[in-house]
N, CA, C and O atoms as CSV, one atom per row, in Angstrom:
chain,resi,resn,atom,element,x,y,z
A,1,UNK,N,N,221.012,116.265,137.708
A,1,UNK,CA,C,222.225,117.133,137.614
A,1,UNK,C,C,223.254,116.386,138.486
A,1,UNK,O,O,222.860,115.684,139.418
A,2,UNK,N,N,224.454,116.509,138.227
A,2,UNK,CA,C,225.391,115.518,138.616
A,2,UNK,C,C,225.661,116.392,140.081
A,2,UNK,O,O,225.427,117.573,140.341
A,3,UNK,N,N,226.254,115.294,140.921
A,3,UNK,CA,C,226.999,115.751,142.321
A,3,UNK,C,C,227.742,116.979,142.328
A,3,UNK,O,O,227.534,117.786,143.234
A,4,UNK,N,N,228.572,117.217,141.440
A,4,UNK,CA,C,229.484,118.334,141.321
A,4,UNK,C,C,228.646,119.588,140.916
A,4,UNK,O,O,228.870,120.747,141.264
A,5,UNK,N,N,227.691,119.159,140.157
A,5,UNK,CA,C,226.781,120.606,139.670
A,5,UNK,C,C,226.128,120.955,140.937
A,5,UNK,O,O,226.285,122.128,141.278
A,6,UNK,N,N,225.380,120.155,141.769
A,6,UNK,CA,C,224.528,120.373,142.841
A,6,UNK,C,C,225.339,120.915,143.843
A,6,UNK,O,O,224.757,121.663,144.628
A,7,UNK,N,N,226.748,120.695,144.047
A,7,UNK,CA,C,227.585,121.295,144.895
A,7,UNK,C,C,227.958,122.888,144.603
A,7,UNK,O,O,227.999,123.865,145.351
A,8,UNK,N,N,228.203,122.722,143.232
A,8,UNK,CA,C,228.455,124.348,142.812
A,8,UNK,C,C,227.090,125.418,143.121
A,8,UNK,O,O,227.136,126.580,143.523
A,9,UNK,N,N,225.985,124.651,142.811
A,9,UNK,CA,C,224.657,125.321,142.714
A,9,UNK,C,C,224.383,125.806,144.226
A,9,UNK,O,O,223.920,126.902,144.539
A,10,UNK,N,N,224.778,124.728,145.135
A,10,UNK,CA,C,224.370,125.322,146.668
A,10,UNK,C,C,225.325,126.436,147.083
A,10,UNK,O,O,224.961,127.373,147.793
A,11,UNK,N,N,226.775,126.269,146.528
A,11,UNK,CA,C,227.843,127.083,147.004
A,11,UNK,C,C,227.313,128.598,146.440
A,11,UNK,O,O,227.311,129.572,147.193
A,12,UNK,N,N,226.888,128.676,145.101
A,12,UNK,CA,C,226.351,129.839,144.305
A,12,UNK,C,C,225.258,130.400,145.304
A,12,UNK,O,O,225.379,131.567,145.678
A,13,UNK,N,N,224.306,129.714,145.709
A,13,UNK,CA,C,223.181,129.988,146.608
A,13,UNK,C,C,223.563,130.970,147.521
A,13,UNK,O,O,223.030,132.079,147.498
A,14,UNK,N,N,224.610,130.615,148.487
A,14,UNK,CA,C,225.009,131.175,149.533
A,14,UNK,C,C,225.732,132.572,149.190
A,14,UNK,O,O,225.966,133.304,150.151
A,15,UNK,N,N,226.069,132.961,148.037
A,15,UNK,CA,C,226.735,134.355,147.672
A,15,UNK,C,C,225.704,135.274,147.450
A,15,UNK,O,O,224.587,134.919,147.072
A,16,UNK,N,N,226.061,136.599,147.693
A,16,UNK,CA,C,225.158,137.590,147.308
A,16,UNK,C,C,224.939,137.912,145.856
A,16,UNK,O,O,225.729,137.557,144.981
A,17,UNK,N,N,223.841,138.595,145.627
A,17,UNK,CA,C,223.486,138.667,144.088
A,17,UNK,C,C,224.757,139.224,143.200
A,17,UNK,O,O,224.895,138.742,142.076
A,18,UNK,N,N,225.670,140.199,143.649
A,18,UNK,CA,C,226.795,140.726,142.731
A,18,UNK,C,C,227.704,139.857,142.663
A,18,UNK,O,O,228.458,139.893,141.691
A,19,UNK,N,N,227.876,138.834,143.694
A,19,UNK,CA,C,229.042,137.836,143.567
A,19,UNK,C,C,228.430,136.946,142.651
A,19,UNK,O,O,229.119,136.671,141.668
A,20,UNK,N,N,227.077,136.319,142.742
A,20,UNK,CA,C,226.356,135.446,141.868
A,20,UNK,C,C,226.595,135.970,140.590
A,20,UNK,O,O,227.207,135.165,139.889
A,21,UNK,N,N,226.333,137.026,140.039
A,21,UNK,CA,C,226.910,137.865,138.901
A,21,UNK,C,C,227.852,137.542,138.349
A,21,UNK,O,O,227.799,137.187,137.172
A,22,UNK,N,N,229.007,137.575,139.061
A,22,UNK,CA,C,230.318,137.455,138.884
A,22,UNK,C,C,230.713,136.207,138.306
A,22,UNK,O,O,231.440,136.012,137.332
A,23,UNK,N,N,230.002,135.217,139.210
A,23,UNK,CA,C,230.361,133.654,138.975
A,23,UNK,C,C,229.629,133.420,137.701
A,23,UNK,O,O,230.053,132.718,136.784
A,24,UNK,N,N,228.582,134.014,137.713
A,24,UNK,CA,C,227.990,133.632,136.238
A,24,UNK,C,C,229.041,134.196,134.974
A,24,UNK,O,O,229.362,133.464,134.038
A,25,UNK,N,N,229.415,135.320,135.086
A,25,UNK,CA,C,230.024,135.707,133.876
A,25,UNK,C,C,231.478,134.662,133.845
A,25,UNK,O,O,231.979,134.349,132.765
A,26,UNK,N,N,231.922,134.297,134.861
A,26,UNK,CA,C,233.245,133.231,134.893
A,26,UNK,C,C,232.665,131.849,134.129
A,26,UNK,O,O,233.262,131.359,133.170
A,27,UNK,N,N,231.570,131.351,134.612
A,27,UNK,CA,C,231.239,130.087,134.094
A,27,UNK,C,C,230.901,130.183,132.466
A,27,UNK,O,O,231.152,129.316,131.629
A,28,UNK,N,N,230.288,131.423,132.253
A,28,UNK,CA,C,230.182,131.824,130.618
A,28,UNK,C,C,231.132,131.413,129.862
A,28,UNK,O,O,230.995,130.743,128.839
A,29,UNK,N,N,232.413,131.906,130.470
A,29,UNK,CA,C,233.624,131.940,129.691
A,29,UNK,C,C,234.122,130.373,129.290
A,29,UNK,O,O,234.958,130.111,128.425
A,30,UNK,N,N,233.529,129.572,129.983
A,30,UNK,CA,C,234.049,128.131,129.833
A,30,UNK,C,C,232.790,127.466,128.894
A,30,UNK,O,O,232.891,126.263,128.653
A,31,UNK,N,N,231.862,128.038,128.469
A,31,UNK,CA,C,230.735,127.561,127.416
A,31,UNK,C,C,230.884,127.966,126.141
A,31,UNK,O,O,230.880,129.176,125.915
A,32,UNK,N,N,231.046,127.009,125.053
A,32,UNK,CA,C,231.492,127.508,123.917
A,32,UNK,C,C,230.212,128.050,123.161
A,32,UNK,O,O,229.179,127.387,123.254
A,33,UNK,N,N,230.219,129.156,122.458
A,33,UNK,CA,C,229.576,129.771,121.800
A,33,UNK,C,C,228.519,129.103,120.776
A,33,UNK,O,O,227.387,129.517,120.525
A,34,UNK,N,N,229.141,128.015,120.271
A,34,UNK,CA,C,228.601,127.116,119.169
A,34,UNK,C,C,227.881,125.927,119.789
A,34,UNK,O,O,227.876,124.938,119.056
A,35,UNK,N,N,227.321,125.795,120.865
A,35,UNK,CA,C,226.603,124.878,121.465
A,35,UNK,C,C,225.248,124.893,121.217
A,35,UNK,O,O,224.454,125.781,121.528
A,36,UNK,N,N,225.034,123.884,120.655
A,36,UNK,CA,C,223.302,123.604,119.948
A,36,UNK,C,C,222.394,123.892,121.081
A,36,UNK,O,O,222.746,123.320,122.113
A,37,UNK,N,N,221.249,124.666,121.191
A,37,UNK,CA,C,220.314,124.691,121.971
A,37,UNK,C,C,219.381,123.706,121.735
A,37,UNK,O,O,219.416,123.030,120.707
A,38,UNK,N,N,218.468,123.548,122.679
A,38,UNK,CA,C,217.227,122.523,122.445
A,38,UNK,C,C,216.663,122.770,121.408
A,38,UNK,O,O,216.424,121.805,120.682
A,39,UNK,N,N,216.285,124.006,120.997
A,39,UNK,CA,C,215.435,124.412,119.946
A,39,UNK,C,C,216.618,123.731,118.612
A,39,UNK,O,O,216.098,122.999,117.771
A,40,UNK,N,N,217.830,123.956,118.522
A,40,UNK,CA,C,218.579,123.740,117.642
A,40,UNK,C,C,218.331,122.255,117.302
A,40,UNK,O,O,217.861,121.969,116.201
A,41,UNK,N,N,218.644,121.250,118.255
A,41,UNK,CA,C,218.526,120.167,118.272
A,41,UNK,C,C,217.218,119.448,117.632
A,41,UNK,O,O,217.253,118.409,116.974
A,42,UNK,N,N,216.175,120.125,117.920
A,42,UNK,CA,C,214.849,119.770,117.414
A,42,UNK,C,C,214.801,120.014,115.858
A,42,UNK,O,O,214.475,119.219,114.976
A,43,UNK,N,N,215.193,121.263,115.759
A,43,UNK,CA,C,215.324,121.629,114.287
A,43,UNK,C,C,216.176,120.705,113.500
A,43,UNK,O,O,215.727,120.229,112.457
A,44,UNK,N,N,217.343,120.419,113.903
A,44,UNK,CA,C,218.135,119.463,113.172
A,44,UNK,C,C,217.407,118.001,112.907
A,44,UNK,O,O,217.454,117.480,111.792
A,45,UNK,N,N,216.708,117.363,114.061
A,45,UNK,CA,C,216.058,116.272,113.956
A,45,UNK,C,C,214.986,116.428,112.773
A,45,UNK,O,O,214.973,115.611,111.852
A,46,UNK,N,N,214.175,117.399,112.822
A,46,UNK,CA,C,213.327,117.671,111.964
A,46,UNK,C,C,213.792,117.671,110.422
A,46,UNK,O,O,213.196,117.061,109.534
A,47,UNK,N,N,214.720,118.293,110.279
A,47,UNK,CA,C,215.622,118.419,109.159
A,47,UNK,C,C,215.811,116.861,108.487
A,47,UNK,O,O,215.396,116.435,107.409
A,48,UNK,N,N,216.541,116.233,109.469
A,48,UNK,CA,C,216.815,115.018,109.160
A,48,UNK,C,C,215.814,114.141,108.655
A,48,UNK,O,O,216.034,113.404,107.694
A,49,UNK,N,N,214.673,114.184,109.283
A,49,UNK,CA,C,213.427,113.231,109.141
A,49,UNK,C,C,212.960,113.771,107.755
A,49,UNK,O,O,212.644,112.940,106.903
A,50,UNK,N,N,212.893,115.113,107.464
A,50,UNK,CA,C,212.323,115.605,105.829
A,50,UNK,C,C,213.367,115.154,105.111
A,50,UNK,O,O,212.890,114.807,104.030
A,51,UNK,N,N,214.704,114.939,105.112
A,51,UNK,CA,C,215.439,114.484,104.245
A,51,UNK,C,C,215.452,112.912,103.973
A,51,UNK,O,O,215.714,112.434,102.869
A,52,UNK,N,N,215.167,112.229,105.009
A,52,UNK,CA,C,214.633,110.910,104.811
A,52,UNK,C,C,213.602,110.684,104.147
A,52,UNK,O,O,213.529,109.687,103.429
A,53,UNK,N,N,212.451,111.706,104.280
A,53,UNK,CA,C,211.414,111.363,103.568
A,53,UNK,C,C,211.442,112.086,102.028
A,53,UNK,O,O,210.455,112.164,101.296
A,54,UNK,N,N,212.596,112.518,101.755
A,54,UNK,CA,C,212.717,113.098,100.449
A,54,UNK,C,C,211.963,114.489,100.359
A,54,UNK,O,O,211.651,114.921,99.249
A,55,UNK,N,N,211.705,115.106,101.370
A,55,UNK,CA,C,211.248,116.213,101.307
A,55,UNK,C,C,212.385,117.407,101.056
A,55,UNK,O,O,212.295,118.352,101.839
A,56,UNK,N,N,213.087,117.454,100.393
A,56,UNK,CA,C,214.255,118.444,100.735
A,56,UNK,C,C,214.482,118.787,99.049
A,56,UNK,O,O,214.113,117.978,98.198
A,57,UNK,N,N,215.108,120.034,98.708
A,57,UNK,CA,C,215.397,120.447,97.559
A,57,UNK,C,C,216.923,120.444,97.269
A,57,UNK,O,O,217.621,121.057,98.077
A,58,UNK,N,N,217.541,119.824,96.205
A,58,UNK,CA,C,218.824,119.918,95.966
A,58,UNK,C,C,219.245,121.385,95.883
A,58,UNK,O,O,218.457,122.154,95.332
A,59,UNK,N,N,220.529,121.917,96.421
A,59,UNK,CA,C,221.077,123.336,96.235
A,59,UNK,C,C,221.051,123.824,94.963
A,59,UNK,O,O,220.604,124.939,94.689
A,60,UNK,N,N,221.613,122.869,93.973
A,60,UNK,CA,C,221.642,123.183,92.428
A,60,UNK,C,C,220.322,123.215,91.732
A,60,UNK,O,O,220.241,123.598,90.565
A,61,UNK,N,N,219.304,122.830,92.410
A,61,UNK,CA,C,217.963,122.736,91.747
A,61,UNK,C,C,217.103,124.148,92.260
A,61,UNK,O,O,215.938,124.443,91.993
A,62,UNK,N,N,217.975,124.813,92.988
A,62,UNK,CA,C,217.074,126.251,93.271
A,62,UNK,C,C,217.493,127.380,92.246
A,62,UNK,O,O,218.658,127.582,91.905
A,63,UNK,N,N,216.252,128.184,91.738
A,63,UNK,CA,C,216.587,129.213,91.071
A,63,UNK,C,C,216.914,130.518,91.804
A,63,UNK,O,O,216.022,131.168,92.349
A,64,UNK,N,N,218.078,130.861,91.812
A,64,UNK,CA,C,218.307,131.917,92.504
A,64,UNK,C,C,218.377,133.271,91.902
A,64,UNK,O,O,218.726,134.298,92.482
A,65,UNK,N,N,217.973,133.138,90.575
A,65,UNK,CA,C,217.555,134.458,90.031
A,65,UNK,C,C,216.383,135.061,90.251
A,65,UNK,O,O,216.149,136.158,89.745
């Protein structure tokens, strides 16, 4: 964790819980909704490995009927 993040963490710990909840909501507004989660990154890595091994099916080869 960066020095700045540690400072923020220390300051937030000194707040009462209602104020911590408010700070959390403010911070959430700065985080994009489309950020990949750790699980997303694992799934992406696995998909790339499957693609490299030729274990994928082309979209046009799928029978959608």
